[in-house]
C-alpha positions in Angstrom: 8.5 -1.0 -15.2 5.4 1.0 -16.0 5.3 4.6 -14.7 2.3 6.6 -14.3 3.0 10.4 -14.4 0.4 12.7 -12.8 -0.4 16.0 -14.6 1.6 18.9 -13.1 -0.5 21.0 -10.8 -0.6 24.7 -11.2 1.4 26.3 -8.5 2.3 22.9 -7.3 2.4 22.6 -3.5 1.6 19.0 -2.8 0.1 15.8 -4.2 -2.4 13.9 -1.9 -2.1 10.0 -2.1 -4.3 7.7 -0.2 -2.9 4.2 0.8 -5.5 1.5 1.6 -4.2 -1.9 2.8 -5.3 -5.4 3.8 -9.0 -5.2 2.7 -9.4 -9.0 3.0 -12.4 -9.0 0.8 -14.6 -12.1 0.4 -17.0 -13.0 -2.6 -20.0 -11.5 -0.6 -20.0 -8.0 0.4 -21.5 -9.0 3.7 -19.0 -11.9 4.2 -17.3 -11.9 7.6 -13.4 -11.9 8.4 -12.2 -11.7 12.0 -15.7 -10.5 13.2 -16.2 -7.7 10.7 -17.6 -7.2 7.3 -14.6 -6.1 5.3 -16.6 -5.4 2.2 -18.8 -3.0 4.0 -15.8 -1.3 5.7 -14.1 -0.8 2.4 -17.3 0.4 1.0 -17.4 3.2 3.8 -13.9 4.2 3.0 -14.4 4.6 -0.8 -17.8 6.4 -0.1 -16.0 8.9 2.0 -13.2 9.5 -0.5 -15.7 9.7 -3.5 -17.8 12.3 -1.7 -15.0 14.5 -0.6 -14.7 17.9 -2.0 -11.2 17.0 -3.1 -10.4 13.4 -4.2 -6.9 12.2 -3.9 -4.6 12.5 -6.7 -4.0 8.7 -6.7 -4.7 5.7 -4.5 -2.2 2.8 -3.6 -3.7 -0.5 -2.6 -0.9 -2.2 -0.6 -1.9 -5.8 -0.8 -4.0 -8.5 0.8 -7.0 -7.3 -1.2 -8.9 -10.7 -1.0 -9.2 -13.1 1.8 -10.8 -16.1 0.1 -8.9 -15.7 -3.3 -12.1 -15.7 -5.2 -12.7 -14.1 -8.5 -15.8 -12.6 -7.0 -13.8 -10.8 -4.3 -11.7 -9.0 -6.9 -15.0 -8.2 -8.9 -16.4 -6.8 -5.8 -13.3 -4.7 -5.3 -13.5 -3.3 -8.8 -17.1 -2.3 -8.2 -16.4 -0.7 -4.9 -13.6 1.5 -6.4 -15.6 2.4 -9.5 -16.9 5.8 -8.0 -13.3 7.1 -7.7 -12.0 9.6 -10.3 -8.3 9.2 -9.5 -6.0 6.4 -10.7 -5.6 3.3 -8.4 -2.3 1.5 -8.3 -1.9 -2.0 -6.8 0.8 -4.2 -5.3 0.4 -7.8 -4.4 -0.1 -9.1 -0.8 0.6 -12.6 0.4 -3.0 -13.5 -0.1 -3.3 -12.1 -3.6 -3.5 -13.9 -6.8 -1.4 -12.6 -9.8 -4.0 -13.5 -12.5 -6.7 -11.9 -10.5 -4.6 -8.8 -10.1 -3.9 -8.7 -13.8 -7.6 -8.6 -14.5 -8.3 -6.1 -11.7 -5.7 -3.6 -13.2 -7.6 -3.5 -16.5 -10.8 -2.2 -14.8 -11.0 1.6 -14.5 -10.0 3.4 -12.3 -7.3 0.9 -11.7 -4.1 1.1 -13.8 -1.2 -1.3 -14.5 1.7 0.7 -13.1 4.4 0.1 -10.5 5.7 3.7 -10.3 4.1 7.1 -9.8 5.8 10.2 -10.8 4.8 13.4 -9.1 6.9 16.4 -9.5 10.2 15.9 -7.6 9.0 12.6 -6.2 8.9 9.1 -7.6 6.9 6.6 -5.7 7.9 3.0 -6.3 5.8 0.0 -5.6 7.8 -3.2 -4.6 6.5 -6.7 -5.1 7.5 -8.7 -1.9 5.2 -11.6 -2.5 6.7 -15.0 -2.2 5.7 -18.7 -2.1 4.8 -18.5 1.5 3.0 -15.9 3.6 6.3 -14.2 4.4 7.9 -11.4 2.4 10.8 -11.9 0.1 12.8 -9.4 -2.2 15.5 -11.6 -3.7 18.4 -10.6 -5.9 16.6 -10.3 -9.1 14.0 -7.9 -7.4 17.0 -6.0 -5.7 18.8 -5.6 -9.0 15.8 -4.3 -10.7 15.2 -1.8 -8.0 18.8 -0.6 -8.3 18.2 -0.1 -12.1 15.1 1.9 -11.3 17.1 4.1 -9.0 19.9 4.6 -11.6 17.4 5.4 -14.4 15.4 8.1 -12.5 16.1 11.7 -12.3 13.7 12.1 -9.3 14.9 14.1 -6.3 13.3 11.9 -3.8 12.0 8.4 -3.7 9.2 6.9 -1.6 8.8 3.1 -1.4 5.5 1.1 -0.9 5.5 -2.6 -0.1 3.2 -5.2 1.4 5.4 -6.7 3.9 7.1 -5.0 6.8 11.0 -4.9 6.4 11.8 -5.0 10.1 10.3 -7.0 13.1 7.6 -5.2 15.1 7.3 -7.5 18.1 4.0 -8.9 16.8 2.8 -12.4 15.9 2.9 -11.2 12.3 6.7 -11.1 12.4 6.9 -14.9 11.6 5.5 -13.8 8.2 7.6 -10.6 7.7 10.2 -9.7 5.3 12.7 -12.7 5.4 15.6 -11.4 3.5 15.7 -7.8 4.5 19.3 -7.3 5.2 20.5 -7.0 1.6 17.6 -4.8 0.7 18.8 -2.3 3.5 22.3 -2.5 2.2 20.9 -1.4 -1.1 19.2 1.5 0.3 22.2 2.6 2.2 23.7 3.3 -1.4 20.8 5.5 -2.5 20.4 8.6 -0.4 17.3 9.9 -2.3 15.1 7.1 -0.7 13.3 9.0 2.1 10.9 6.4 3.4 8.9 3.2 3.0 5.3 2.5 3.8 3.8 -0.9 4.0 0.7 -2.9 4.9 0.5 -6.5 6.2 1.1 -5.7 10.0 -2.7 -4.3 10.3 -1.1 -1.7 12.6 -0.6 2.1 12.3 2.8 3.1 13.4 6.0 5.1 12.4 9.7 4.8 13.1 13.1 5.2 11.4 15.8 3.0 10.4 19.1 4.1 8.6 17.5 7.7 8.5 14.7 6.2 6.4 11.1 6.8 7.6 9.0 3.6 8.0 5.2 3.9 8.2 2.8 0.9 8.8 -0.6 1.5 7.1 -3.5 0.3 9.2 -5.9 -2.1 7.7 -9.3 -1.3 6.1 -10.5 -4.4 7.9 -9.2 -5.3 11.4 -6.1 -4.2 13.4 -3.7 -6.7 15.0 -2.7 -6.4 18.6 1.1 -5.9 19.0 1.7 -9.1 21.0 3.1 -12.6 20.4 -0.3 -14.3 20.1 -2.9 -13.6 17.5 -5.6 -11.1 18.5 -7.5 -8.6 16.4 -9.1 -5.2 17.2 -12.2 -3.8 15.4 -11.4 -0.1 15.2 -13.5 0.6 12.2 -12.3 1.0 8.6 -8.8 2.8 8.5 -6.4 4.1 5.8 -3.4 6.4 5.5 -3.5 9.8 3.8 -0.2 11.1 2.3 1.0 14.6 1.1 4.1 14.7 -0.9 5.3 18.3 -1.1 7.3 20.2 -3.7 9.9 21.1 -1.1 10.6 17.4 -0.5 8.8 17.2 2.7 6.2 14.4 3.3 3.2 14.3 5.8 0.8 11.5 6.6 -2.0 10.8 8.9 -4.1 7.8 9.8 -7.7 8.1 9.1 -10.6 6.2 10.7 -13.9 6.4 8.9 -17.0 6.7 11.0 -20.4 4.9 10.5 
């Protein structure tokens, strides 16, 4: 496990983390996916973040970065992220390619890390990619997570994954987290876990399960309607902004980037 420790802030109050998910980039920045140009949408998000008076302390990309699986789509992503001055962490989605992600995390400002340490918080990135579009977190991964819990002195954990760990009543549920029950059994043994944020569902929501906060990050591309059949909504590029606070509290808001 590679841990990235952010420098302590003077008079630490909170760290600001941005989560971007489901970019679905194509080789061409003007390529289309579900009626939008995801490259241009992500470009707008990064421009807004890079021009902000206070850039985030770190950025988490929670999967499905590429739609066409091309090397060019990951090269495009690296170019779009280049203006940022904060570290960028990546976890794989079902559309992503491990070899391309290995190349991507060698390109600044991206980093090859699966954990982010910030004061009393430890953010853990979970790999739920399997052999199908559905999510899997088999025994090997669960044991590894249990070891990460045991080795950490953090007061609080927050987890990030690509796949959603509970059904949402959406068509995407058939590609959801398939073996979630043992995962929830593990979390029941670790009271420091405060929440889990994920992508995949292309839908902004929040709920609770086992007193653990669940947050769905909207896509930077298109959103999915919450119904049994596949329908998408163009609501403009969206992302989730997080504040992890020194007192153990966490806040988030869903951001839509205008033209």
